[in-house]
C-alpha positions, 0 to 999 in steps of 0.5 A: 536379358542380362549380358549373357542373354544379349550375347546370345541374341547377338550371336543368333543375329550374326549366325543368320547373317553368316549363313545368308552371306555364305549362301550368297557367296556360294551362288556368286562363286558358282556363277563366276566359275560357270562364266569362266568355263562357259565358252558358248557365244552369246545368242540373240537378245543377249548378243544385242545387249552386249554389242549395244553396251560395248558401243555405249561404253566406247561412246562414253570413253572415247567421245565423252558424255554428250556422244554417250547421251545421244547414243543412249537415247538411240541405243535400243529403239523400242526396248529400254536401254538400262541393261546396256548401261549397267555393265559400263562400270564393270567394263571400266574396272575389269575390261570391256569383255563378256565376262565383265558384262556378266558380273552385272548378274553377280550384283543382281544375285547379291541384291536380290538375295538380300532383298528377298531375305529382308522381305521374308524375314519381315513377313515371317522369320529368319529361317524362312528367309534363308530357305527362300534365298536358297529356293530362289537361287536353286530354282532352275529358271532363276539359276539359268537366268543368273548366267545370261546377260538378259534383263530378266534377272535384273527385273526380278531383282527390282520387283523383289526390292519394290515389294519389300519397300511397298510392304514395309511402307504399308506396315511402318509408313517409313519415309525411306521406303517411300523414297525407295519406291520413287 
């Protein structure tokens, strides 16, 4: 390739990374703006998750790990309580409020977009990967779920990450992918 050819490859790689980063930043910022403007109170399951996450946060901060552990085990009855634990670091750094809990979805938007990009680039090419991230983030149901404190976006993120590691494990037999799958 020579120096010029290598620079061209690096520029092309950096270009797709820059485009992906810009797309992710756009959708993350759009959600943050939405969060700051949306004044409707959370409803049904969303409010249940939020109340439970607040209780867990205060159990941890006010009473300690032992009380938190007991509260976690009893938190959601028959539902999995992971969604109620995820906002705790955000509460700690940004305050225990609704907006802080919604920042969990920003993390999911970022993680899911990166994994979908990597999955599609692995199976196809970088242009298709960028298109898949745009489609994911503009699909009406996905777009709406990224703005609600519900389990669906997180579950989708875990499925996309699992698919990436499962497909790559099958193709490469990588220990890292095997560990990532559990």
